[in-house]
LOKOL-11592 format. One line per 4 residues: their letters; for each residue z, x, y of N, C-alpha, C. Coordinates in nm, 2 decimals, m for minus. Example, Ala and Ser with C-alpha at 12.3 -4.5 7.8 and 13.67 -1.06 7.14 Angstrom:
as = 0.78 1.32 m0.57 0.78 1.23 m0.45 0.78 1.32 m0.33 ~ 0.71 1.28 m0.22 0.71 1.37 m0.11 0.79 1.29 0.00
// end
This chain:
mnqa = 6.23 m0.09 0.13 6.12 m0.11 0.22 6.15 m0.24 0.30 ~ 6.13 m0.22 0.43 6.16 m0.34 0.52 6.05 m0.44 0.52 ~ 6.10 m0.57 0.53 6.00 m0.68 0.53 5.93 m0.69 0.66 ~ 5.80 m0.69 0.65 5.72 m0.70 0.77 5.73 m0.83 0.85
lprl = 5.75 m0.82 0.97 5.77 m0.94 1.05 5.63 m1.01 1.07 ~ 5.62 m1.14 1.07 5.49 m1.20 1.10 5.45 m1.18 1.24 ~ 5.32 m1.18 1.26 5.27 m1.16 1.39 5.27 m1.30 1.46 ~ 5.31 m1.30 1.59 5.32 m1.43 1.66 5.18 m1.45 1.72
rskl = 5.12 m1.57 1.69 4.99 m1.60 1.74 4.99 m1.71 1.84 ~ 4.91 m1.70 1.94 4.91 m1.80 2.05 4.86 m1.94 2.01 ~ 4.94 m2.04 2.03 4.89 m2.17 2.01 4.96 m2.26 2.12 ~ 4.90 m2.25 2.24 4.96 m2.30 2.35 4.94 m2.46 2.35
efdg = 5.05 m2.53 2.37 5.05 m2.68 2.38 5.14 m2.72 2.50 ~ 5.09 m2.82 2.57 5.17 m2.89 2.67 5.23 m3.01 2.60 ~ 5.37 m3.00 2.57 5.43 m3.10 2.48 5.54 m3.16 2.55 ~ 5.58 m3.28 2.50 5.69 m3.35 2.56 5.73 m3.47 2.46
plga = 5.81 m3.56 2.51 5.85 m3.67 2.44 5.73 m3.76 2.38 ~ 5.62 m3.75 2.44 5.50 m3.83 2.40 5.43 m3.75 2.30 ~ 5.47 m3.63 2.26 5.39 m3.55 2.17 5.30 m3.46 2.25 ~ 5.20 m3.40 2.18 5.12 m3.30 2.25 5.02 m3.37 2.35
flgd = 5.03 m3.33 2.48 4.93 m3.39 2.58 4.81 m3.30 2.58 ~ 4.82 m3.17 2.58 4.71 m3.07 2.58 4.74 m2.97 2.48 ~ 4.63 m2.94 2.40 4.64 m2.83 2.31 4.50 m2.78 2.28 ~ 4.48 m2.68 2.19 4.35 m2.62 2.18 4.24 m2.72 2.14
trir = 4.28 m2.81 2.04 4.18 m2.91 2.00 4.13 m2.99 2.12 ~ 4.22 m3.04 2.20 4.18 m3.13 2.31 4.10 m3.05 2.42 ~ 4.14 m2.92 2.44 4.07 m2.84 2.54 3.93 m2.81 2.49 ~ 3.92 m2.79 2.35 3.78 m2.76 2.30 3.70 m2.89 2.31
llea = 3.77 m3.01 2.30 3.69 m3.13 2.31 3.64 m3.15 2.45 ~ 3.73 m3.12 2.56 3.69 m3.12 2.69 3.57 m3.03 2.72 ~ 3.58 m2.91 2.67 3.47 m2.81 2.68 3.34 m2.86 2.62 ~ 3.35 m2.93 2.51 3.23 m2.98 2.44 3.17 m3.10 2.52
idqh = 3.26 m3.18 2.58 3.21 m3.29 2.66 3.13 m3.23 2.78 ~ 3.19 m3.13 2.84 3.12 m3.07 2.96 2.98 m3.01 2.92 ~ 2.98 m2.96 2.79 2.85 m2.89 2.75 2.74 m3.00 2.71 ~ 2.79 m3.10 2.64 2.69 m3.20 2.58 2.67 m3.32 2.66
gsis = 2.77 m3.36 2.74 2.76 m3.49 2.81 2.76 m3.61 2.73 ~ 2.81 m3.60 2.60 2.82 m3.70 2.51 2.94 m3.69 2.42 ~ 3.02 m3.80 2.41 3.14 m3.80 2.33 3.11 m3.78 2.18 ~ 3.00 m3.84 2.13 2.97 m3.83 1.99 2.93 m3.69 1.96
qaak = 2.85 m3.62 2.04 2.81 m3.48 2.02 2.93 m3.39 2.03 ~ 3.01 m3.42 2.13 3.13 m3.34 2.15 3.23 m3.35 2.03 ~ 3.24 m3.47 1.97 3.33 m3.49 1.86 3.28 m3.41 1.74 ~ 3.15 m3.41 1.72 3.09 m3.33 1.61 3.11 m3.18 1.63
avpl = 3.11 m3.13 1.75 3.12 m2.99 1.78 3.27 m2.94 1.75 ~ 3.37 m3.03 1.77 3.51 m2.98 1.76 3.55 m2.93 1.63 ~ 3.54 m3.00 1.51 3.49 m3.14 1.49 3.61 m3.23 1.49 ~ 3.58 m3.36 1.53 3.68 m3.47 1.53 3.59 m3.60 1.49
syka = 3.66 m3.70 1.44 3.59 m3.83 1.43 3.56 m3.88 1.57 ~ 3.46 m3.97 1.57 3.43 m4.03 1.70 3.55 m4.11 1.76 ~ 3.62 m4.18 1.68 3.74 m4.26 1.72 3.85 m4.16 1.77 ~ 3.88 m4.06 1.69 3.98 m3.97 1.73 3.95 m3.90 1.86
awda = 3.82 m3.87 1.89 3.78 m3.81 2.01 3.81 m3.90 2.13 ~ 3.78 m4.03 2.12 3.80 m4.12 2.22 3.95 m4.15 2.24 ~ 4.03 m4.15 2.13 4.17 m4.17 2.14 4.23 m4.05 2.22 ~ 4.18 m3.93 2.20 4.24 m3.81 2.27 4.20 m3.82 2.42
vdam = 4.08 m3.86 2.45 4.04 m3.88 2.59 4.12 m3.98 2.66 ~ 4.14 m4.10 2.59 4.22 m4.20 2.65 4.37 m4.15 2.68 ~ 4.42 m4.08 2.58 4.56 m4.03 2.60 4.57 m3.93 2.72 ~ 4.47 m3.84 2.73 4.47 m3.74 2.84 4.45 m3.81 2.97
nnla = 4.36 m3.90 2.98 4.34 m3.98 3.11 4.46 m4.06 3.15 ~ 4.53 m4.11 3.05 4.65 m4.20 3.08 4.76 m4.11 3.14 ~ 4.77 m3.99 3.09 4.89 m3.90 3.12 4.86 m3.81 3.24 ~ 4.74 m3.79 3.27 4.70 m3.70 3.38 4.71 m3.76 3.52
eqpl = 4.73 m3.68 3.62 4.73 m3.73 3.76 4.60 m3.79 3.80 ~ 4.49 m3.73 3.75 4.36 m3.78 3.78 4.28 m3.79 3.65 ~ 4.18 m3.87 3.64 4.10 m3.87 3.51 4.03 m3.74 3.48 ~ 4.03 m3.69 3.36 3.97 m3.57 3.32 3.82 m3.60 3.27
vlrs = 3.80 m3.72 3.22 3.67 m3.76 3.18 3.63 m3.90 3.23 ~ 3.51 m3.91 3.27 3.45 m4.04 3.31 3.35 m4.08 3.21 ~ 3.33 m4.21 3.19 3.23 m4.26 3.10 3.16 m4.38 3.15 ~ 3.04 m4.41 3.09 2.97 m4.53 3.12 2.93 m4.59 2.99
tggk = 2.95 m4.72 2.97 2.93 m4.79 2.84 2.78 m4.82 2.83 ~ 2.75 m4.84 2.70 2.61 m4.88 2.66 2.57 m4.83 2.53 ~ 2.52 m4.91 2.44 2.48 m4.87 2.31 2.60 m4.87 2.21 ~ 2.57 m4.83 2.09 2.67 m4.84 1.98 2.78 m4.74 2.01
hggg = 2.76 m4.62 2.06 2.86 m4.52 2.09 2.89 m4.50 2.23 ~ 2.86 m4.60 2.31 2.89 m4.59 2.46 2.78 m4.51 2.52 ~ 2.79 m4.49 2.66 2.69 m4.42 2.73 2.73 m4.28 2.75 ~ 2.69 m4.22 2.87 2.71 m4.09 2.89 2.86 m4.06 2.92
tllt = 2.90 m3.93 2.90 3.04 m3.89 2.92 3.04 m3.77 3.01 ~ 3.12 m3.77 3.11 3.12 m3.67 3.22 3.26 m3.61 3.24 ~ 3.26 m3.48 3.23 3.39 m3.42 3.27 3.40 m3.40 3.42 ~ 3.52 m3.44 3.47 3.54 m3.43 3.62 3.57 m3.29 3.66
dygr = 3.57 m3.27 3.79 3.61 m3.14 3.85 3.75 m3.11 3.81 ~ 3.84 m3.21 3.81 3.98 m3.19 3.78 3.99 m3.15 3.63 ~ 3.90 m3.21 3.54 3.90 m3.17 3.41 3.87 m3.02 3.39 ~ 3.77 m2.97 3.47 3.73 m2.83 3.46 3.84 m2.74 3.50
kvia = 3.92 m2.78 3.61 4.03 m2.71 3.65 4.13 m2.70 3.55 ~ 4.16 m2.81 3.47 4.26 m2.81 3.37 4.22 m2.71 3.26 ~ 4.09 m2.71 3.22 4.05 m2.62 3.12 4.07 m2.47 3.16 ~ 4.03 m2.44 3.29 4.04 m2.30 3.34 4.19 m2.26 3.34
lyra = 4.28 m2.35 3.38 4.42 m2.32 3.39 4.47 m2.30 3.25 ~ 4.43 m2.38 3.15 4.48 m2.37 3.02 4.44 m2.24 2.96 ~ 4.31 m2.20 2.97 4.27 m2.08 2.91 4.33 m1.95 2.98 ~ 4.36 m1.96 3.11 4.43 m1.85 3.17 4.57 m1.84 3.12
leae = 4.64 m1.95 3.11 4.78 m1.95 3.06 4.78 m1.90 2.91 ~ 4.68 m1.95 2.84 4.67 m1.91 2.69 4.66 m1.76 2.68 ~ 4.58 m1.69 2.76 4.57 m1.55 2.76 4.69 m1.48 2.79 ~ 4.77 m1.53 2.90 4.89 m1.47 2.93 5.00 m1.49 2.82
yqaa = 5.00 m1.61 2.77 5.09 m1.64 2.66 5.07 m1.55 2.54 ~ 4.95 m1.52 2.50 4.92 m1.44 2.38 4.97 m1.29 2.41 ~ 4.94 m1.25 2.54 4.98 m1.11 2.58 5.14 m1.10 2.56 ~ 5.21 m1.20 2.61 5.36 m1.20 2.60 5.40 m1.20 2.46
ldrl = 5.34 m1.28 2.37 5.38 m1.28 2.23 5.35 m1.15 2.16 ~ 5.24 m1.08 2.20 5.21 m0.95 2.14 5.32 m0.85 2.18 ~ 5.36 m0.86 2.30 5.47 m0.77 2.35 5.60 m0.79 2.27 ~ 5.63 m0.93 2.25 5.75 m0.96 2.18 5.75 m0.91 2.04
tasm = 5.63 m0.93 1.97 5.61 m0.89 1.83 5.63 m0.74 1.82 ~ 5.58 m0.66 1.92 5.59 m0.51 1.92 5.74 m0.47 1.93 ~ 5.82 m0.55 2.01 5.95 m0.51 2.04 6.05 m0.55 1.93 ~ 6.01 m0.63 1.83 6.10 m0.68 1.73 6.15 m0.56 1.64
ndgq = 6.28 m0.55 1.62 6.34 m0.44 1.54 6.35 m0.48 1.39 ~ 6.38 m0.39 1.30 6.40 m0.41 1.16 6.52 m0.50 1.15 ~ 6.52 m0.59 1.05 6.63 m0.68 1.02 6.63 m0.81 1.10 ~ 6.52 m0.84 1.18 6.52 m0.96 1.26 6.43 m1.07 1.19
asdf = 6.38 m1.04 1.08 6.29 m1.13 1.01 6.36 m1.26 0.99 ~ 6.48 m1.26 0.94 6.56 m1.38 0.91 6.58 m1.46 1.03 ~ 6.62 m1.40 1.14 6.64 m1.47 1.26 6.51 m1.54 1.32 ~ 6.40 m1.47 1.29 6.27 m1.52 1.34 6.24 m1.65 1.26
qqfs = 6.26 m1.65 1.13 6.23 m1.76 1.05 6.32 m1.88 1.09 ~ 6.45 m1.85 1.11 6.54 m1.96 1.16 6.49 m2.02 1.29 ~ 6.44 m1.93 1.38 6.40 m1.98 1.51 6.27 m2.07 1.49 ~ 6.18 m2.02 1.40 6.06 m2.10 1.38 6.09 m2.24 1.33
qllk = 6.19 m2.24 1.23 6.23 m2.37 1.17 6.29 m2.46 1.28 ~ 6.37 m2.40 1.38 6.43 m2.48 1.48 6.32 m2.54 1.57 ~ 6.22 m2.47 1.60 6.11 m2.53 1.69 6.04 m2.64 1.62 ~ 6.03 m2.62 1.49 5.96 m2.73 1.41 6.04 m2.86 1.41
rmsm = 6.17 m2.85 1.39 6.26 m2.96 1.40 6.26 m3.03 1.53 ~ 6.25 m2.95 1.64 6.26 m3.01 1.77 6.13 m3.08 1.81 ~ 6.02 m3.05 1.74 5.89 m3.11 1.77 5.90 m3.26 1.75 ~ 5.84 m3.34 1.84 5.85 m3.49 1.83 5.72 m3.56 1.85
ktsa = 5.68 m3.64 1.76 5.56 m3.71 1.77 5.59 m3.86 1.78 ~ 5.49 m3.94 1.83 5.51 m4.08 1.84 5.39 m4.16 1.78 ~ 5.42 m4.27 1.72 5.31 m4.35 1.66 5.25 m4.45 1.76 ~ 5.31 m4.46 1.88 5.27 m4.56 1.98 5.13 m4.52 2.03
rnqf = 5.04 m4.61 2.03 4.90 m4.58 2.07 4.89 m4.57 2.22 ~ 4.97 m4.65 2.29 4.96 m4.66 2.43 5.07 m4.57 2.50 ~ 5.03 m4.47 2.57 5.13 m4.38 2.63 5.09 m4.36 2.78 ~ 5.19 m4.39 2.86 5.16 m4.39 3.00 5.27 m4.30 3.07
agki = 5.23 m4.24 3.19 5.32 m4.17 3.27 5.32 m4.22 3.41 ~ 5.43 m4.24 3.48 5.43 m4.29 3.61 5.56 m4.27 3.68 ~ 5.58 m4.32 3.80 5.70 m4.30 3.88 5.77 m4.44 3.89 ~ 5.90 m4.43 3.88 5.99 m4.55 3.89 5.99 m4.59 4.04
vglr = 5.95 m4.71 4.06 5.94 m4.77 4.20 6.04 m4.89 4.22 ~ 6.11 m4.93 4.11 6.20 m5.04 4.12 6.30 m5.04 4.01 ~ 6.43 m5.07 4.05 6.53 m5.08 3.94 6.62 m5.20 3.98 ~ 6.64 m5.28 3.88 6.73 m5.40 3.90 6.82 m5.42 3.79
egdv = 6.95 m5.41 3.82 7.06 m5.41 3.71 7.10 m5.56 3.69 ~ 7.10 m5.60 3.57 7.16 m5.73 3.53 7.29 m5.72 3.46 ~ 7.34 m5.84 3.41 7.46 m5.83 3.34 7.46 m5.75 3.21 ~ 7.34 m5.76 3.14 7.32 m5.68 3.02 7.20 m5.59 3.03
dfev = 7.09 m5.64 3.08 6.97 m5.57 3.08 6.94 m5.49 3.21 ~ 6.85 m5.40 3.21 6.82 m5.32 3.32 6.66 m5.33 3.34 ~ 6.61 m5.38 3.45 6.47 m5.39 3.47 6.42 m5.27 3.55 ~ 6.31 m5.21 3.49 6.25 m5.09 3.55 6.10 m5.12 3.58
rikl = 6.07 m5.10 3.71 5.92 m5.11 3.75 5.87 m4.97 3.76 ~ 5.75 m4.95 3.70 5.69 m4.81 3.69 5.54 m4.82 3.75 ~ 5.52 m4.74 3.85 5.38 m4.74 3.91 5.30 m4.64 3.83 ~ 5.19 m4.69 3.77 5.10 m4.60 3.69 4.99 m4.54 3.78
deen = 4.94 m4.61 3.88 4.84 m4.57 3.97 4.84 m4.66 4.09 ~ 4.74 m4.65 4.17 4.73 m4.73 4.29 4.72 m4.88 4.26 ~ 4.67 m4.92 4.15 4.64 m5.06 4.11 4.73 m5.12 4.01 ~ 4.80 m5.04 3.93 4.87 m5.09 3.81 5.02 m5.05 3.81
elva = 5.10 m5.15 3.77 5.24 m5.12 3.74 5.28 m5.18 3.61 ~ 5.39 m5.12 3.55 5.44 m5.17 3.43 5.59 m5.21 3.46 ~ 5.64 m5.31 3.38 5.77 m5.35 3.39 5.84 m5.33 3.25 ~ 5.95 m5.26 3.25 6.03 m5.25 3.12 6.16 m5.30 3.14
vitg = 6.21 m5.36 3.03 6.35 m5.41 3.03 6.42 m5.34 2.92 ~ 6.53 m5.27 2.95 6.61 m5.19 2.86 6.76 m5.22 2.88 ~ 6.84 m5.17 2.80 6.98 m5.20 2.81 7.04 m5.11 2.92 ~ 7.15 m5.15 2.98 7.22 m5.08 3.08 7.26 m4.94 3.03
esae = 7.30 m4.93 2.90 7.34 m4.80 2.84 7.22 m4.71 2.84 ~ 7.11 m4.76 2.80 6.99 m4.68 2.79 6.95 m4.63 2.93 ~ 6.96 m4.71 3.03 6.93 m4.67 3.16 7.02 m4.56 3.21 ~ 7.15 m4.57 3.17 7.25 m4.47 3.21 7.22 m4.34 3.14
nlgl = 7.19 m4.35 3.01 7.16 m4.22 2.93 7.04 m4.15 2.99 ~ 6.94 m4.23 3.03 6.82 m4.17 3.09 6.83 m4.12 3.23 ~ 6.94 m4.16 3.30 6.97 m4.12 3.43 6.86 m4.17 3.53 ~ 6.81 m4.29 3.52 6.70 m4.34 3.59 6.73 m4.35 3.74
tigm = 6.63 m4.31 3.82 6.64 m4.31 3.97 6.51 m4.35 4.03 ~ 6.50 m4.41 4.15 6.37 m4.44 4.21 6.30 m4.30 4.24 ~ 6.17 m4.30 4.21 6.09 m4.18 4.23 6.08 m4.09 4.11 ~ 6.16 m4.12 4.01 6.17 m4.03 3.89 6.04 m4.05 3.81
eina = 5.99 m3.94 3.75 5.88 m3.94 3.66 5.94 m3.99 3.53 ~ 5.86 m4.09 3.47 5.91 m4.15 3.34 5.79 m4.17 3.25 ~ 5.80 m4.17 3.12 5.70 m4.20 3.03 5.72 m4.34 2.96 ~ 5.62 m4.42 2.94 5.63 m4.55 2.88 5.54 m4.56 2.76
lvks = 5.60 m4.61 2.65 5.53 m4.62 2.52 5.52 m4.77 2.49 ~ 5.40 m4.81 2.44 5.38 m4.95 2.41 5.29 m4.95 2.27 ~ 5.35 m5.01 2.17 5.27 m5.01 2.04 5.15 m5.11 2.06 ~ 5.04 m5.07 2.01 4.92 m5.15 2.02 4.93 m5.29 1.95
ssvl = 5.02 m5.30 1.85 5.05 m5.43 1.79 5.13 m5.52 1.88 ~ 5.19 m5.47 1.98 5.27 m5.55 2.08 5.18 m5.61 2.19 ~ 5.05 m5.57 2.19 4.97 m5.61 2.30 4.88 m5.73 2.26 ~ 4.88 m5.83 2.34 4.80 m5.95 2.32 4.68 m5.94 2.42
llnd = 4.57 m6.01 2.39 4.45 m6.00 2.48 4.42 m6.14 2.52 ~ 4.38 m6.15 2.65 4.33 m6.27 2.71 4.20 m6.23 2.79 ~ 4.11 m6.33 2.81 4.00 m6.31 2.90 3.97 m6.43 2.99 ~ 4.08 m6.51 3.01 4.07 m6.62 3.10 4.18 m6.60 3.21
pavk = 4.13 m6.57 3.33 4.23 m6.54 3.44 4.32 m6.66 3.47 ~ 4.28 m6.78 3.43 4.36 m6.90 3.46 4.48 m6.92 3.36 ~ 4.48 m6.84 3.25 4.58 m6.86 3.15 4.71 m6.80 3.21 ~ 4.82 m6.87 3.20 4.95 m6.82 3.24 5.04 m6.78 3.12
ttar = 5.12 m6.68 3.13 5.20 m6.64 3.02 5.34 m6.60 3.08 ~ 5.44 m6.59 2.99 5.57 m6.54 3.03 5.58 m6.39 3.03 ~ 5.49 m6.32 2.97 5.49 m6.18 2.96 5.48 m6.12 3.10 ~ 5.56 m6.01 3.13 5.56 m5.95 3.26 5.44 m5.86 3.29
nhlw = 5.38 m5.80 3.18 5.28 m5.70 3.20 5.14 m5.75 3.17 ~ 5.05 m5.74 3.27 4.91 m5.78 3.26 4.83 m5.67 3.31 ~ 4.75 m5.61 3.23 4.66 m5.50 3.27 4.52 m5.54 3.24 ~ 4.44 m5.56 3.34 4.30 m5.60 3.33 4.21 m5.47 3.32
geit = 4.10 m5.48 3.23 4.01 m5.38 3.22 3.88 m5.42 3.15 ~ 3.79 m5.33 3.14 3.66 m5.35 3.07 3.68 m5.31 2.93 ~ 3.63 m5.39 2.84 3.63 m5.36 2.70 3.53 m5.24 2.67 ~ 3.58 m5.13 2.63 3.49 m5.01 2.61 3.46 m4.99 2.46
rihe = 3.56 m5.03 2.37 3.54 m5.01 2.22 3.60 m5.12 2.15 ~ 3.54 m5.16 2.04 3.60 m5.25 1.94 3.58 m5.19 1.80 ~ 3.69 m5.14 1.75 3.68 m5.07 1.62 3.74 m5.16 1.52 ~ 3.65 m5.21 1.43 3.68 m5.30 1.32 3.74 m5.24 1.20
gpvn = 3.86 m5.28 1.16 3.92 m5.24 1.03 3.91 m5.34 0.93 ~ 3.97 m5.33 0.81 3.97 m5.42 0.70 4.01 m5.56 0.74 ~ 4.13 m5.56 0.82 4.19 m5.70 0.86 4.18 m5.72 1.01 ~ 4.22 m5.61 1.08 4.23 m5.62 1.23 4.13 m5.54 1.30
sevt = 4.12 m5.57 1.43 4.03 m5.49 1.51 4.11 m5.42 1.62 ~ 4.07 m5.30 1.65 4.14 m5.22 1.76 4.05 m5.23 1.88 ~ 4.10 m5.29 1.99 4.02 m5.32 2.11 4.08 m5.23 2.22 ~ 3.99 m5.15 2.29 4.03 m5.06 2.40 3.98 m5.11 2.53
lamk = 4.06 m5.13 2.63 4.03 m5.16 2.76 4.04 m5.04 2.86 ~ 3.94 m5.02 2.94 3.94 m4.92 3.04 3.97 m4.98 3.18 ~ 4.07 m4.94 3.24 4.10 m4.98 3.38 4.02 m4.91 3.48 ~ 4.01 m4.96 3.60 3.92 m4.90 3.70 3.97 m4.76 3.74
tgks = 4.10 m4.73 3.72 4.15 m4.60 3.76 4.13 m4.50 3.66 ~ 4.07 m4.53 3.54 4.05 m4.44 3.44 4.14 m4.44 3.32 ~ 4.26 m4.51 3.34 4.35 m4.52 3.23 4.30 m4.63 3.14 ~ 4.36 m4.63 3.02 4.32 m4.73 2.92 4.44 m4.79 2.85
vcav = 4.42 m4.90 2.78 4.52 m4.96 2.69 4.45 m5.02 2.57 ~ 4.52 m5.00 2.46 4.47 m5.04 2.33 4.55 m5.15 2.27 ~ 4.48 m5.25 2.20 4.54 m5.36 2.14 4.49 m5.38 2.00 ~ 4.57 m5.41 1.90 4.53 m5.44 1.77 4.55 m5.59 1.74
vthd = 4.43 m5.66 1.72 4.43 m5.80 1.70 4.35 m5.84 1.58 ~ 4.36 m5.96 1.54 4.28 m6.00 1.42 4.14 m6.02 1.45 ~ 4.05 m6.01 1.35 3.91 m6.03 1.37 3.89 m6.18 1.42 ~ 3.97 m6.27 1.37 3.96 m6.41 1.41 3.98 m6.42 1.56
svek = 4.08 m6.35 1.62 4.11 m6.35 1.76 3.99 m6.29 1.84 ~ 3.93 m6.19 1.79 3.81 m6.13 1.86 3.70 m6.23 1.87 ~ 3.68 m6.30 1.76 3.57 m6.40 1.75 3.60 m6.52 1.84 ~ 3.73 m6.57 1.84 3.76 m6.69 1.92 3.76 m6.66 2.06
lglv = 3.79 m6.54 2.10 3.79 m6.51 2.25 3.65 m6.46 2.29 ~ 3.57 m6.44 2.20 3.43 m6.39 2.23 3.44 m6.25 2.29 ~ 3.52 m6.16 2.24 3.54 m6.03 2.30 3.42 m5.94 2.26 ~ 3.36 m5.88 2.36 3.25 m5.79 2.34 3.26 m5.68 2.44
vgeq = 3.20 m5.56 2.40 3.20 m5.44 2.48 3.13 m5.47 2.61 ~ 3.19 m5.43 2.72 3.13 m5.45 2.86 3.19 m5.57 2.93 ~ 3.26 m5.66 2.86 3.33 m5.77 2.93 3.47 m5.74 2.97 ~ 3.52 m5.82 3.06 3.66 m5.80 3.11 3.76 m5.87 3.02
acav = 3.87 m5.81 3.01 3.98 m5.87 2.93 4.12 m5.82 2.98 ~ 4.22 m5.89 2.95 4.36 m5.85 3.00 4.45 m5.82 2.88 ~ 4.51 m5.71 2.89 4.61 m5.67 2.79 4.75 m5.72 2.84 ~ 4.81 m5.80 2.76 4.94 m5.87 2.79 5.05 m5.82 2.69
fkas = 5.16 m5.78 2.75 5.28 m5.75 2.66 5.41 m5.76 2.74 ~ 5.51 m5.79 2.66 5.65 m5.82 2.72 5.71 m5.69 2.77 ~ 5.80 m5.71 2.87 5.87 m5.60 2.93 5.96 m5.54 2.82 ~ 6.01 m5.62 2.73 6.10 m5.57 2.62 6.02 m5.49 2.52
svil = 5.88 m5.49 2.52 5.80 m5.41 2.43 5.78 m5.27 2.48 ~ 5.82 m5.24 2.60 5.80 m5.11 2.66 5.92 m5.02 2.63 ~ 5.89 m4.90 2.57 5.99 m4.80 2.54 5.98 m4.69 2.65 ~ 6.09 m4.65 2.71 6.09 m4.55 2.81 6.15 m4.41 2.76
ckya = 6.09 m4.30 2.80 6.15 m4.17 2.76 6.11 m4.07 2.87 ~ 6.18 m3.96 2.88 6.16 m3.87 2.98 6.17 m3.72 2.92 ~ 6.12 m3.63 2.99 6.13 m3.49 2.96 6.28 m3.45 2.97 ~ 6.32 m3.36 2.88 6.46 m3.31 2.89 6.48 m3.22 3.00
// end
């Protein structure tokens, strides 16, 4: 008796070195935001935790060409949440591709011959091994607008949007391996623990990266607090700092603050 081949089921994801950018869970979150106009209600509908929902929204807004979700602060869980026209287009495109994807998988399943079950399992394992996730909370996508080669290090300037740039310092060997060129799309990762916060514009630092934004969330943990800043362009940056730092700086939701991090704290990666 021949072993039955498993049925291929559609689970469409837009994936890359930064991990999953769009998948079914995030699309359902966007659809719920459009329906309820509230991140807390949308999170319950998916379901996701309130924090996980906002983390997903921040990641999507940071990596998209235009913001998918707009928000207004106010109250314990923030104010209203609005899906943009661009966000609705992304949902429509995803659902259309998902339908085509499933149809193609159904045709592939139907065409599989006896004796291919082993090959299919090996292929599935290969896909699993090739999948890559990152623990970095801050994930940005932008274009390289400046390259400067030094004796040892390589300085890379990345334009995130019309108002914000990042600077990364990597080794010459890393720059060569990535094949960096002006105008190239690149992804930048920054661990939240590498981000410092300031709220005094007069303070000077040696760090190359300064991103100003409005504090939209302060999530308190047992020892540290996770502080999220929203920039005017819709992108966000997250910092993990001590409770003592939050109190000393007087950080509160709705106030302006600056995320500061060294160029050497930025990790660059690109799609293969």
